[in-house]
N, C-alpha and C positions, 0 to 999 in steps of 0.2 A: 507716705503711702507705697510710693514705688520701693523705698528701701525696706519697708515691712515686708512687702510681697517678696523682694529679692532675697531677703534673708529666710523667710519662711520656704521659698523654692529651693534655697541651698539646703535647708536642713532636710526637706523632702527629698530631694536628689542624693543627699548623704545617706539617709536611710535606705533609700533603694539601692544605692551602691553596696552599702553593708550587707543588706538582704541577699544581693546578687552574688557577692563574694562567698557568703555562706552557703547560698545554694550550690555555687560552683564547687565549693570545698566538699560538701555533702556528696555532690555528684562524681567528683574525683575519688572520693573514699570509697563510693559504692562501686565504681568502675575497678578500682584497685581491689576490692573485695572480691569481686566477680572475676577478676584476673586470676587472684590466687585460689578461688575455688575451682576454675577451670584448669588450672596448671595441671600437667603440661600441655601446651598447645603446639609446640615445636620442638625439634630436637635438642637433646641435652649433652653437655659436655662434662666427661669425667676425666679430670687431669690426673695422670699418673706420673709421679715425679722421677721416675726411672726410665732408662731405655726399654725398648721392647725386647722380649725374650726371657727376662728374668721372672722370678717367684712374683714380683710385684704386678708385673704386667700381667701375668697368667691369673692372678687373683682378680685385677681390675677388669679384665676381659671376661672372666666368668660372671662377675656381678652385673657388668653392663649388658651382657646377654640376656641375662634373668630380668633385670629391671626393664629392659626394653620390651618384654613380654607383658610384664606386670602393669607397666605405666602406659603404654599403647604409644609412645613415641621413642625414637632411636635414641639410644645412648652411646655416644662416640667417644672412643679413646683418644685422649691426645697426650702423647709421650713427651714430657718435657724433663731431660735429665740434667744433672750437674750438681756438685757440691753436696752428696749425700742425700740427694732429694729436696733440699732447701730452695733451690733457684725454682723449681716447678711449683712448690708449695706455695711461695711468695706471690708469684705470677697467678696462681688461681686466686688467691685471697684479693688480688687487685681487681678482679672481673665483679661486675655488678652483682649484688646479693639478691639475685631475683630467682634462685633455684635453678638456673639454667647451666650453672658450672659448680659440678660436684668435686669434691677434694678426696683423693686416697691419702688417708694419713697412715702412719706406721712408725715402728720403733725407732728407725734412723733419723727422719725428718722431723718427729713430734716427741722424742724423748733423748736420745744420744745427742742430737744437735745442740740441745739446751745445756747440756755439760761441756761440750766443745765450745760453744760460743755464748758466753753470758749476755752479750748484746745481739742476739739473734733479732732479725728484723720483724719477727712475729713471735707471738705468746701462745703456744699451744693450749694453754689453760683458759685464756681470755677471748682469743681471736675467732674461735671455732664453736660451732655448735656440732657436737660428735653424735652423729646419727646412730650409728651401730658398728659393731665389731665384725670384721669378715672371719678372720682366722687367726689361730695361734699355732705355733709349730716348734719344736724343740731343735737344738743343735745336738749332734752326737759327737762324743769324743772318741775319734778313731786312732788308732796306731798301724803302722806298717806291719804285716805278719811277721816280719823278720824280728821283731821287737819280743822281749821275753814276758812281756806283760800280759797275762790272762784275764786279770780283773782289775777294775779301777783302784781298788785297795792295794794292789801289789804296786801299781804305777805311782800312787800318791806316797805310799811307804818308801818307794825307792827315791822319789823326789826329795823327800824329807830328810833322808839321810845323806843324800848327794846334791846340796843346793848349788845351783848353778850349772850343772852338768846336763841338763835335758833341755832340748829346743823344742820350739813348736813354731808353726807357720800361721800368719795371719794378714788379712789386708786391713788397713786402717779404719777404725770406728765400724767394721762390720759386726754382724750379731755375733759371730765366733769370736772376734776380737775381744768384745765385751764380755762374752761368756768365760773366756780365759781370764781376763782381769779380775772378774768377780771370783772366779775358783783360787785365784792367787791371794786374794785378800782374805777369804773365809776359810780356804782348805788347809792352812798350815797348823801348828800346833803350839801350845806354850806361848800365845800371843805373837807368834811370828808368822808372816806369811810364806807361802810357797814361793821359791826362788827358782823360775824357769825363765829361759831366755828366748825371747821372740825374735822370729826372722820375718822381717816386713816383705809384703809382695804387693805389687800393683794391681793384681787381679786373680781372681779365683782360679782361673785356668792354669796359668803357670804354677801357683801353688799345690794344686791337685796333681799335676804331672810330677813335682817333685816329691809329693807324699807317695805317690804310686811307684816312683823309682828309688824309694829308699833314702832320698837326700835330705829329707827331714823325718823325724820319726813320729810326728802325731800333730792333730790340730782339731779343733770344733769345726764341724760343717753341717748345714741344714741336712734335716733327716732325708727329703726327698733326693737330694744331690748324692749323698752318701749310699743309698740303698742299692743300686745297681753294682757298684764296687764291692760292697758287704756281700751280696749274693755270689759274685764272682770269686770270693776268697780273696780278693786284693787288698782288702782293709778289714780290720777287727774292731768292732765296735765294744767299747767298754762301759759307757754309761750315756744316758740321755739327760737333757738339761731341763725338762719339765718335772713338775712335782708328781705325775702319774706317768706310769709306763706307756710308751706309745704303742698302738696296736701293729705298726709294721715292725717294731723291734720287741716282742712280748717277753723275750728272754734277757733282754738287756735292761739293768736296774737304772733306776734313776740317781743321781748324784745324792739328792737328799736321803735316799733310803740306805745309801752306803755310810752315812755317819756325818756327812755335812749338812746338818739340819736346815730346813728351810730354803736350801739352794734352789733357785730357779732362775732360768734366763731364756727367753722366748724371743723368736720372731714373731711379728704380727702385723695386721693391717686392718683398715677399717674405713667407713664412708663418712665424711664430715662435710659442712658446708660453711659459709661466712657467718659469722655471729649475727648479723643483721637480716638474716634471710626471714621472711615472715613466718609466723608459726603455723599457719595452715599448710604452707608448703612442707614445713619441717614435719609435720605430724603425718602428713600424706607419705613422705619419704620413709619414716620410721616404721609405719605400718606396712609398706611395701618391703622394706629390708626384712622384717620379721617374718612375712610371708615367704619371701625368696630363700631366705637362709634356712627356714625350717622345713623346706621342701626334700623330700626322699632323694630326689635327683642330685640336689647340690650336697647333701649330707654324704651321699655315696661317692660322689665325685672327690670330695675333699678327703675323705678317711681313706680312700683307696691310695693316697699318695703321703699318708700319714700326718694330715692337717687336721686340727680340732675346730669344730665350730662352736664359738663361746656363747655365752648367755647374750640375747640379743637386746637392743634398745638402748636410748640415750643415757639413761642412768647408769647402768652397768658399765657402758663403754667410757664414759666421762670420768667415774671414778677409778677405772683400770688406767686410763691414760695419765692421770694425775699421779698414781702409785708408780708408774714407769718413769715419769719424768724425775721424781724424787730418787729413785733406785740408781738410774744411770748418771744422773748429776752428781750423787754421791760418790759412785764408782770412779767416774771419770776425775773428779777432784782429788781422790785419794791417790789414784795412780799417777796424777800429773799429766794426763794426756792433752795434748794441744790439737787444734785444728791444723790440717795440712794446707 
């Protein structure tokens, strides 16, 4: 009798424990759902994987300011530079996937990096949810005014006839470097690449000084950086690397329209999160970014310095990142470029 009562009691206790566990799990799920619905309830961190002051930092701060107003919580920039943006990107991915760490993605750390390092510690196509793209901007091919070339066609024609006699400046793996490598591969004739000699620089500042001083004849540079020197007559722009002409350079043709069909090399950035971020938070972020990037204030601010606001949302940005990974991995492999 006592054994039967004891067994019955154990079964009853077990059923009670199971029911309690189920109720607890349901309660935790409900609390989790409520937390996601209430997000954000505290400040948010946006990791920009480059030092303060550059184009990436400027874009990150613009987005942070606009999202702060839209979400009702402060979005704080954390600059974590190093290794072409890969150090900060990896550190951001190691934070909890709770929507309180946003990641600035971009061409260097999420496309070029995969070509330079096949064993990169993260996968830009699998480890992120790409919320929305923030900007695209072309590079401009500029020459020193003492150079005789007035058009892109004149320059390329001379290079084809004089292989190895033209120099250019570059910083390793920067967008201007990639733009030139792509041009060398597709801008030749009869199946032969353009033979141009690259002069490496550790930074854009010394490279610009040498270009302005005539020590190097040409280079690719971001359109916003080139503009004051172009307006001052210290540099001559020959072509832009976007498929469409840039509003800051309406009289400067694209490389594609000069005969190198389909040529495009862009600098770009966007907003992403860890792949495990809850969907309600992701959806809120996507809606907020569409509203922010569609505002007249942001568009005017971007276009005033020659940047383009791309199509917004997860689907177009994810597709774009995939195409950029494929493009620059192929270009880097063909050129034999290695990580420094």
